[in-house]
Jmol script that loads the backbone (N, CA, C; Angstrom):
load data "model"
ATOM      1  N   MET A   1     -62.909  13.485   8.235  1.00  0.00           N
ATOM      2  CA  MET A   1     -63.015  14.535   9.817  1.00  0.00           C
ATOM      3  C   MET A   1     -61.883  14.738  11.096  1.00  0.00           C
ATOM      4  N   GLN A   2     -60.897  16.013  10.943  1.00  0.00           N
ATOM      5  CA  GLN A   2     -60.006  15.195  12.362  1.00  0.00           C
ATOM      6  C   GLN A   2     -60.255  16.185  13.521  1.00  0.00           C
ATOM      7  N   ALA A   3     -60.295  15.499  14.495  1.00  0.00           N
ATOM      8  CA  ALA A   3     -60.591  15.905  15.761  1.00  0.00           C
ATOM      9  C   ALA A   3     -59.713  15.672  16.894  1.00  0.00           C
ATOM     10  N   VAL A   4     -59.160  16.540  18.034  1.00  0.00           N
ATOM     11  CA  VAL A   4     -58.747  16.291  19.282  1.00  0.00           C
ATOM     12  C   VAL A   4     -59.161  16.372  20.026  1.00  0.00           C
ATOM     13  N   ARG A   5     -59.043  14.942  21.851  1.00  0.00           N
ATOM     14  CA  ARG A   5     -60.239  14.951  22.642  1.00  0.00           C
ATOM     15  C   ARG A   5     -58.952  15.624  23.565  1.00  0.00           C
ATOM     16  N   THR A   6     -58.954  16.175  24.630  1.00  0.00           N
ATOM     17  CA  THR A   6     -58.504  16.152  25.438  1.00  0.00           C
ATOM     18  C   THR A   6     -58.693  16.195  26.780  1.00  0.00           C
ATOM     19  N   ILE A   7     -58.529  16.164  27.972  1.00  0.00           N
ATOM     20  CA  ILE A   7     -58.847  15.963  29.189  1.00  0.00           C
ATOM     21  C   ILE A   7     -57.695  16.921  30.154  1.00  0.00           C
ATOM     22  N   GLN A   8     -58.515  18.232  30.534  1.00  0.00           N
ATOM     23  CA  GLN A   8     -57.819  19.035  31.633  1.00  0.00           C
ATOM     24  C   GLN A   8     -58.583  20.056  32.221  1.00  0.00           C
ATOM     25  N   LYS A   9     -57.518  20.014  33.028  1.00  0.00           N
ATOM     26  CA  LYS A   9     -59.007  20.522  34.488  1.00  0.00           C
ATOM     27  C   LYS A   9     -59.417  22.398  34.744  1.00  0.00           C
ATOM     28  N   SER A  10     -59.862  22.740  34.302  1.00  0.00           N
ATOM     29  CA  SER A  10     -59.433  24.893  34.336  1.00  0.00           C
ATOM     30  C   SER A  10     -59.229  24.496  35.523  1.00  0.00           C
ATOM     31  N   GLU A  11     -58.797  26.122  35.249  1.00  0.00           N
ATOM     32  CA  GLU A  11     -57.495  26.944  36.122  1.00  0.00           C
ATOM     33  C   GLU A  11     -58.746  28.560  35.584  1.00  0.00           C
ATOM     34  N   ASN A  12     -58.924  28.700  37.236  1.00  0.00           N
ATOM     35  CA  ASN A  12     -59.434  30.183  37.412  1.00  0.00           C
ATOM     36  C   ASN A  12     -60.431  30.410  36.107  1.00  0.00           C
ATOM     37  N   GLY A  13     -62.054  28.894  36.003  1.00  0.00           N
ATOM     38  CA  GLY A  13     -62.465  29.067  34.083  1.00  0.00           C
ATOM     39  C   GLY A  13     -61.388  29.383  33.236  1.00  0.00           C
ATOM     40  N   GLN A  14     -60.570  29.368  33.401  1.00  0.00           N
ATOM     41  CA  GLN A  14     -60.402  29.176  31.488  1.00  0.00           C
ATOM     42  C   GLN A  14     -59.118  27.467  31.543  1.00  0.00           C
ATOM     43  N   LEU A  15     -59.595  27.647  29.896  1.00  0.00           N
ATOM     44  CA  LEU A  15     -58.505  26.709  29.760  1.00  0.00           C
ATOM     45  C   LEU A  15     -57.539  27.047  28.712  1.00  0.00           C
ATOM     46  N   MET A  16     -56.379  26.031  28.542  1.00  0.00           N
ATOM     47  CA  MET A  16     -54.854  26.831  27.593  1.00  0.00           C
ATOM     48  C   MET A  16     -55.131  26.035  26.677  1.00  0.00           C
ATOM     49  N   ILE A  17     -54.753  25.631  25.536  1.00  0.00           N
ATOM     50  CA  ILE A  17     -55.069  24.272  24.564  1.00  0.00           C
ATOM     51  C   ILE A  17     -53.989  24.601  23.338  1.00  0.00           C
ATOM     52  N   GLN A  18     -53.519  23.943  23.453  1.00  0.00           N
ATOM     53  CA  GLN A  18     -52.065  23.968  22.095  1.00  0.00           C
ATOM     54  C   GLN A  18     -52.669  22.975  21.370  1.00  0.00           C
ATOM     55  N   LEU A  19     -53.099  24.155  20.108  1.00  0.00           N
ATOM     56  CA  LEU A  19     -53.236  23.184  18.837  1.00  0.00           C
ATOM     57  C   LEU A  19     -52.142  22.193  17.792  1.00  0.00           C
ATOM     58  N   PRO A  20     -52.231  21.262  16.893  1.00  0.00           N
ATOM     59  CA  PRO A  20     -51.795  21.306  16.210  1.00  0.00           C
ATOM     60  C   PRO A  20     -51.666  21.844  15.288  1.00  0.00           C
ATOM     61  N   PRO A  21     -50.778  22.152  13.455  1.00  0.00           N
ATOM     62  CA  PRO A  21     -50.488  22.706  13.089  1.00  0.00           C
ATOM     63  C   PRO A  21     -52.022  22.422  12.038  1.00  0.00           C
ATOM     64  N   GLN A  22     -52.393  22.042  11.668  1.00  0.00           N
ATOM     65  CA  GLN A  22     -53.339  20.917  11.090  1.00  0.00           C
ATOM     66  C   GLN A  22     -53.955  22.011  11.703  1.00  0.00           C
ATOM     67  N   PHE A  23     -54.713  22.795  12.378  1.00  0.00           N
ATOM     68  CA  PHE A  23     -55.736  23.783  13.256  1.00  0.00           C
ATOM     69  C   PHE A  23     -55.379  24.832  13.107  1.00  0.00           C
ATOM     70  N   HIS A  24     -54.519  25.160  12.719  1.00  0.00           N
ATOM     71  CA  HIS A  24     -53.451  26.961  12.686  1.00  0.00           C
ATOM     72  C   HIS A  24     -54.704  27.185  11.906  1.00  0.00           C
ATOM     73  N   ASP A  25     -54.899  29.187  12.099  1.00  0.00           N
ATOM     74  CA  ASP A  25     -55.047  30.066  11.430  1.00  0.00           C
ATOM     75  C   ASP A  25     -56.747  29.567  10.695  1.00  0.00           C
ATOM     76  N   ILE A  26     -57.748  28.650  11.553  1.00  0.00           N
ATOM     77  CA  ILE A  26     -58.884  28.199  10.637  1.00  0.00           C
ATOM     78  C   ILE A  26     -59.597  28.462  11.595  1.00  0.00           C
ATOM     79  N   GLU A  27     -61.062  27.962  11.588  1.00  0.00           N
ATOM     80  CA  GLU A  27     -62.453  28.490  12.568  1.00  0.00           C
ATOM     81  C   GLU A  27     -62.609  27.009  12.646  1.00  0.00           C
ATOM     82  N   LEU A  28     -63.153  26.673  13.730  1.00  0.00           N
ATOM     83  CA  LEU A  28     -63.334  25.656  14.789  1.00  0.00           C
ATOM     84  C   LEU A  28     -64.071  25.464  15.038  1.00  0.00           C
ATOM     85  N   GLU A  29     -65.300  24.814  15.440  1.00  0.00           N
ATOM     86  CA  GLU A  29     -66.092  23.910  16.672  1.00  0.00           C
ATOM     87  C   GLU A  29     -65.352  23.804  17.785  1.00  0.00           C
ATOM     88  N   ILE A  30     -65.704  24.534  19.077  1.00  0.00           N
ATOM     89  CA  ILE A  30     -65.727  23.876  20.751  1.00  0.00           C
ATOM     90  C   ILE A  30     -66.331  23.013  21.218  1.00  0.00           C
ATOM     91  N   ILE A  31     -66.342  22.242  21.961  1.00  0.00           N
ATOM     92  CA  ILE A  31     -67.111  21.721  22.185  1.00  0.00           C
ATOM     93  C   ILE A  31     -66.927  21.443  24.454  1.00  0.00           C
ATOM     94  N   ILE A  32     -67.382  22.017  25.193  1.00  0.00           N
ATOM     95  CA  ILE A  32     -67.278  21.690  26.523  1.00  0.00           C
ATOM     96  C   ILE A  32     -67.618  20.886  27.258  1.00  0.00           C
ATOM     97  N   LEU A  33     -67.433  19.144  27.841  1.00  0.00           N
ATOM     98  CA  LEU A  33     -68.301  18.583  28.464  1.00  0.00           C
ATOM     99  C   LEU A  33     -68.010  18.397  30.190  1.00  0.00           C
ATOM    100  N   PRO A  34     -68.134  17.989  30.810  1.00  0.00           N
ATOM    101  CA  PRO A  34     -67.998  17.698  32.288  1.00  0.00           C
ATOM    102  C   PRO A  34     -66.961  16.182  31.713  1.00  0.00           C
ATOM    103  N   ALA A  35     -65.498  15.811  32.396  1.00  0.00           N
ATOM    104  CA  ALA A  35     -65.585  14.040  32.568  1.00  0.00           C
ATOM    105  C   ALA A  35     -65.945  13.341  32.921  1.00  0.00           C
ATOM    106  N   HIS A  36     -66.405  14.116  34.226  1.00  0.00           N
ATOM    107  CA  HIS A  36     -67.142  13.099  35.276  1.00  0.00           C
ATOM    108  C   HIS A  36     -68.312  13.657  35.644  1.00  0.00           C
ATOM    109  N   PRO A  37     -69.723  12.533  35.514  1.00  0.00           N
ATOM    110  CA  PRO A  37     -70.841  13.238  36.052  1.00  0.00           C
ATOM    111  C   PRO A  37     -70.895  14.303  37.083  1.00  0.00           C
ATOM    112  N   ILE A  38     -71.681  15.168  36.851  1.00  0.00           N
ATOM    113  CA  ILE A  38     -71.731  16.803  37.916  1.00  0.00           C
ATOM    114  C   ILE A  38     -72.778  16.139  39.507  1.00  0.00           C
ATOM    115  N   GLN A  39     -72.488  16.232  40.627  1.00  0.00           N
ATOM    116  CA  GLN A  39     -73.613  15.129  41.171  1.00  0.00           C
ATOM    117  C   GLN A  39     -74.328  16.234  41.626  1.00  0.00           C
ATOM    118  N   ASP A  40     -74.007  18.388  41.804  1.00  0.00           N
ATOM    119  CA  ASP A  40     -74.662  18.895  42.040  1.00  0.00           C
ATOM    120  C   ASP A  40     -75.593  19.139  40.784  1.00  0.00           C
ATOM    121  N   MET A  41     -76.285  18.667  39.957  1.00  0.00           N
ATOM    122  CA  MET A  41     -77.176  19.195  38.883  1.00  0.00           C
ATOM    123  C   MET A  41     -78.310  19.008  39.628  1.00  0.00           C
ATOM    124  N   GLU A  42     -78.893  20.023  39.069  1.00  0.00           N
ATOM    125  CA  GLU A  42     -80.000  19.290  39.216  1.00  0.00           C
ATOM    126  C   GLU A  42     -80.767  18.339  38.178  1.00  0.00           C
ATOM    127  N   VAL A  43     -81.277  17.681  38.486  1.00  0.00           N
ATOM    128  CA  VAL A  43     -82.506  16.060  38.391  1.00  0.00           C
ATOM    129  C   VAL A  43     -83.859  16.251  38.071  1.00  0.00           C
ATOM    130  N   VAL A  44     -84.699  16.534  36.581  1.00  0.00           N
ATOM    131  CA  VAL A  44     -86.048  17.114  36.788  1.00  0.00           C
ATOM    132  C   VAL A  44     -86.130  15.809  36.701  1.00  0.00           C
ATOM    133  N   PRO A  45     -87.519  15.461  37.140  1.00  0.00           N
ATOM    134  CA  PRO A  45     -88.211  14.246  36.821  1.00  0.00           C
ATOM    135  C   PRO A  45     -89.154  13.885  35.237  1.00  0.00           C
ATOM    136  N   PRO A  46     -89.254  13.225  35.355  1.00  0.00           N
ATOM    137  CA  PRO A  46     -89.908  13.458  33.727  1.00  0.00           C
ATOM    138  C   PRO A  46     -91.424  14.037  33.836  1.00  0.00           C
ATOM    139  N   SER A  47     -91.779  14.706  32.970  1.00  0.00           N
ATOM    140  CA  SER A  47     -92.959  14.949  33.066  1.00  0.00           C
ATOM    141  C   SER A  47     -94.221  14.046  31.451  1.00  0.00           C
ATOM    142  N   SER A  48     -95.523  13.756  31.350  1.00  0.00           N
ATOM    143  CA  SER A  48     -96.037  13.286  30.755  1.00  0.00           C
ATOM    144  C   SER A  48     -97.221  15.011  30.240  1.00  0.00           C
ATOM    145  N   ASN A  49     -96.717  16.323  30.850  1.00  0.00           N
ATOM    146  CA  ASN A  49     -97.345  17.033  30.593  1.00  0.00           C
ATOM    147  C   ASN A  49     -96.539  17.861  29.098  1.00  0.00           C
ATOM    148  N   ARG A  50     -97.170  17.540  27.972  1.00  0.00           N
ATOM    149  CA  ARG A  50     -95.806  18.589  27.067  1.00  0.00           C
ATOM    150  C   ARG A  50     -95.889  19.838  27.209  1.00  0.00           C
ATOM    151  N   LEU A  51     -96.733  20.488  27.628  1.00  0.00           N
ATOM    152  CA  LEU A  51     -97.145  21.914  27.514  1.00  0.00           C
ATOM    153  C   LEU A  51     -95.249  22.520  29.048  1.00  0.00           C
ATOM    154  N   GLU A  52     -95.339  21.564  29.974  1.00  0.00           N
ATOM    155  CA  GLU A  52     -94.659  21.654  31.159  1.00  0.00           C
ATOM    156  C   GLU A  52     -93.086  20.920  30.479  1.00  0.00           C
ATOM    157  N   MET A  53     -92.798  20.293  29.387  1.00  0.00           N
ATOM    158  CA  MET A  53     -92.042  19.899  28.942  1.00  0.00           C
ATOM    159  C   MET A  53     -91.385  21.368  28.356  1.00  0.00           C
ATOM    160  N   VAL A  54     -92.154  21.536  26.844  1.00  0.00           N
ATOM    161  CA  VAL A  54     -91.416  22.829  26.967  1.00  0.00           C
ATOM    162  C   VAL A  54     -91.530  23.951  27.019  1.00  0.00           C
ATOM    163  N   ALA A  55     -92.514  24.744  28.281  1.00  0.00           N
ATOM    164  CA  ALA A  55     -92.006  25.295  28.815  1.00  0.00           C
ATOM    165  C   ALA A  55     -90.163  25.227  29.722  1.00  0.00           C
ATOM    166  N   HIS A  56     -89.537  23.891  30.163  1.00  0.00           N
ATOM    167  CA  HIS A  56     -88.605  23.162  30.510  1.00  0.00           C
ATOM    168  C   HIS A  56     -87.984  23.816  29.666  1.00  0.00           C
ATOM    169  N   LEU A  57     -87.736  23.311  28.523  1.00  0.00           N
ATOM    170  CA  LEU A  57     -86.783  23.222  27.202  1.00  0.00           C
ATOM    171  C   LEU A  57     -86.054  24.304  26.819  1.00  0.00           C
ATOM    172  N   LYS A  58     -87.472  25.677  26.524  1.00  0.00           N
ATOM    173  CA  LYS A  58     -87.605  26.900  26.288  1.00  0.00           C
ATOM    174  C   LYS A  58     -85.995  27.608  26.837  1.00  0.00           C
ATOM    175  N   GLY A  59     -85.526  28.212  25.693  1.00  0.00           N
ATOM    176  CA  GLY A  59     -84.243  28.945  25.094  1.00  0.00           C
ATOM    177  C   GLY A  59     -83.345  28.232  25.792  1.00  0.00           C
ATOM    178  N   ILE A  60     -83.159  26.080  25.838  1.00  0.00           N
ATOM    179  CA  ILE A  60     -81.650  26.033  25.786  1.00  0.00           C
ATOM    180  C   ILE A  60     -81.776  25.159  23.918  1.00  0.00           C
ATOM    181  N   LEU A  61     -82.852  24.862  23.737  1.00  0.00           N
ATOM    182  CA  LEU A  61     -82.353  24.466  22.044  1.00  0.00           C
ATOM    183  C   LEU A  61     -82.361  25.169  21.415  1.00  0.00           C
ATOM    184  N   PRO A  62     -81.636  25.033  20.066  1.00  0.00           N
ATOM    185  CA  PRO A  62     -81.473  26.025  19.569  1.00  0.00           C
ATOM    186  C   PRO A  62     -82.443  26.405  17.948  1.00  0.00           C
ATOM    187  N   ASP A  63     -82.679  27.930  17.709  1.00  0.00           N
ATOM    188  CA  ASP A  63     -83.876  27.619  16.263  1.00  0.00           C
ATOM    189  C   ASP A  63     -82.491  27.257  15.159  1.00  0.00           C
ATOM    190  N   LEU A  64     -83.177  25.653  14.410  1.00  0.00           N
ATOM    191  CA  LEU A  64     -82.647  25.435  13.515  1.00  0.00           C
ATOM    192  C   LEU A  64     -83.417  25.440  12.018  1.00  0.00           C
ATOM    193  N   PRO A  65     -82.741  25.789  11.286  1.00  0.00           N
ATOM    194  CA  PRO A  65     -81.896  25.374  11.038  1.00  0.00           C
ATOM    195  C   PRO A  65     -80.935  27.191  11.050  1.00  0.00           C
ATOM    196  N   TYR A  66     -79.188  26.880  11.271  1.00  0.00           N
ATOM    197  CA  TYR A  66     -78.543  28.053  12.047  1.00  0.00           C
ATOM    198  C   TYR A  66     -77.065  28.335  10.805  1.00  0.00           C
ATOM    199  N   SER A  67     -76.826  28.993  10.902  1.00  0.00           N
ATOM    200  CA  SER A  67     -75.825  29.342  10.123  1.00  0.00           C
ATOM    201  C   SER A  67     -74.154  30.052  10.834  1.00  0.00           C
ATOM    202  N   LYS A  68     -72.519  29.854  10.283  1.00  0.00           N
ATOM    203  CA  LYS A  68     -72.292  30.300  11.244  1.00  0.00           C
ATOM    204  C   LYS A  68     -72.623  32.105  11.752  1.00  0.00           C
ATOM    205  N   TYR A  69     -73.189  32.731  10.189  1.00  0.00           N
ATOM    206  CA  TYR A  69     -73.345  34.315  10.761  1.00  0.00           C
ATOM    207  C   TYR A  69     -74.681  34.746  11.915  1.00  0.00           C
ATOM    208  N   ASP A  70     -75.276  33.710  12.188  1.00  0.00           N
ATOM    209  CA  ASP A  70     -76.283  33.956  13.324  1.00  0.00           C
ATOM    210  C   ASP A  70     -75.380  33.847  14.506  1.00  0.00           C
ATOM    211  N   PHE A  71     -76.439  34.584  15.867  1.00  0.00           N
ATOM    212  CA  PHE A  71     -76.128  34.856  17.008  1.00  0.00           C
ATOM    213  C   PHE A  71     -77.326  34.339  17.992  1.00  0.00           C
ATOM    214  N   TYR A  72     -77.015  34.682  19.315  1.00  0.00           N
ATOM    215  CA  TYR A  72     -78.542  34.511  19.731  1.00  0.00           C
ATOM    216  C   TYR A  72     -77.770  35.476  21.156  1.00  0.00           C
ATOM    217  N   ALA A  73     -79.133  36.260  21.431  1.00  0.00           N
ATOM    218  CA  ALA A  73     -78.887  37.370  22.748  1.00  0.00           C
ATOM    219  C   ALA A  73     -79.351  36.736  23.916  1.00  0.00           C
TER     220      ALA A  73
END
end "model"
wireframe off; spacefill off
backbone 0.3
color backbone group
């Protein structure tokens, strides 16, 4: 598997990524992660109640298995 890793700063909520030739005209998976920890993210304390944990994660985790033809609204 080939990968490209780059750290860039977004401008007005957008990124411009120049791809090498081997990535032209193919379907790609894009993953966006912050390069540094974000300080103002909400920290949720650990919960021992399973129902609270499920309620907190509802909608975050996708239903698996999925294919490229699935979509979530």
